[in-house]
N, C-alpha and C positions, 0 to 999 in steps of 0.2 A: 504494497496501501505505500502510501505517497507518503504519509504519514513514516513510516517505518527510514525514508532516511537524512530528517531529524533527529533519530538519534547519533548519528557520524555525523552531523552538516547542522551549522546552528542557524544556517537558513540559505539561499541559495545564493548570492552569493560568496557563500563561504564552497555550497560546492561546486561552482563554476570557476574558482581559485583552483579547488584542490586537482578539477580534472586538466586546468589550466601547467599548474606543473606540474601532473604524467606527463603532460603531452610536451613541455619545455626538455623534461628530464631524458620524455625516445629520442628526440633530436640529438639533445645534448650528447647522452649521453654513445650518437652514433657517428657522433661526431668525434668524438675522444676515441672511439674502441679505433675510430680510420687513421687521426690523425702521425701520421707514419716526421717520428721526430730528424733518423737517417737517410731521409728523399730530402731530393731540393724541397723548394717552395713550393713548385710550381707540382712537381709532383705527389707532393703532403696535400697540396690543398686541390689533385684531380684527382686522389682516392678520396679527401670526403666530400666530394663535389657527385661525384659517382652512387657514395653508400651512403646518399642523404637519395640524390632523385629515386633509386633505388626505396628505400621506404617510402618513398614519395609516392612513386605505382603500385607498391602495393596499399600504402593509409593513405589515402590521396584526402580521407574524410578529417586524417587528426593534425595533416602541414590547412587543411583549411578552419579549420576552428585556429588551429593558432594561431594565423596568421587574422581573423575577426582579430580573437579576442585582441592579441599587440596591438590592434586599430581600435579600439572599445576606450571609452570612459574607466574599465575593472579597469584596464591595465596602471599599474601605479609606480613606484619610484624604487619600493621594492624588492619589488618580481623586479625588475630590470636588473636590477644592484646584486639582485640572488642566481637572475641565470648568466652575468656578466661575467662573476666570480669562480664559477662554475664551467669558463669559456676559458678561461683565464687560459690552458696551456695556449688552443689555438690566436687569439686574441696578439701578446706576448707575440706568436710566430709571423702574425703579421706589421704587427710593428717593427720587426728586426727585418723583416723586406724590406719597407720601406725605410731603414736605416742601412740597409743593405741598396739602397736605390734602382733592387728589384720591382718595387708596389708605389705607385700615384702618390706624392705625398699628401691623401686626402682625406680625412673624417674617414671611420668603422662605419657613417651613416651609409659614405656614398660603395664605398667597398663589398658591405653589406647587401647592395641596391642591385649594381652590377653584377655580386658571385654568384652569388644567393637566394636571389628573388626572380632569375630567369626561372629556377626549378618551379616555383607553386605556379607559373604562365602557364609554362610546358605542360604542368600534369593537372589545368585546369585548363587549358584551353581557351585562353583567351581571346584566339585570334578567329582568322572567317575560318585557316586548315587547320585542324587535327593535329596534331606534334605524331610520329608514328615510330617509337622508339626505340630505333635499332641499334646498334651498339654503337654502328660506325656515326650516328646521326648524336648520339648519348657522349660520344668524346668530340664531336665537334661545336657543341652548346658549349661542353664546359670549355675548348680552345677558344669558342668566341668570349667570354664570363673573364678565363683570365690574361685575351688581348686587351677586355675594356680594364680593366687595373694593372695591369704590370707596363712598367718601363720600360716603352720600346730602344734597343739596346744602345751602344750607343755611335754615332757612325764615325768613322776612319778623319773624316772632316773634322767633326765638333771636337774630337779631340786633340787634336792639333794645332784646331786655334785653344786649349786651356795655359 
């Protein structure tokens, strides 16, 4: 019965927050399990990206709920701080990539938008043409996401000017 829920959760907001934390933990656990510290940054992010994409294919509603909650009035700074704390290894890898000149020196919100948001868009088919997730198409999608955040290698001409 609906009343049984209130034995475990104070109210609807508490229940929704618990559901959001569960969804966040699934995503974060996937990221942390896929993060390869000994690989290059591009390889490591590719592994993370593909693992998230696989999870999104298996559980698209999990991604949709997470996305909707994140952009709702129910999202508050304590939840964001909690998730960021759990994502410290990924965030540190991205910051290290920026210091090393591998990733554009932009805010993490832009990196997230161009690296990880395409997964949500491709899974939920927000375009006129549905995405067919073949291994080649998934690799191409990651390559495009990487190209969006990566600094281009310095040209020999630019190096001789410095």
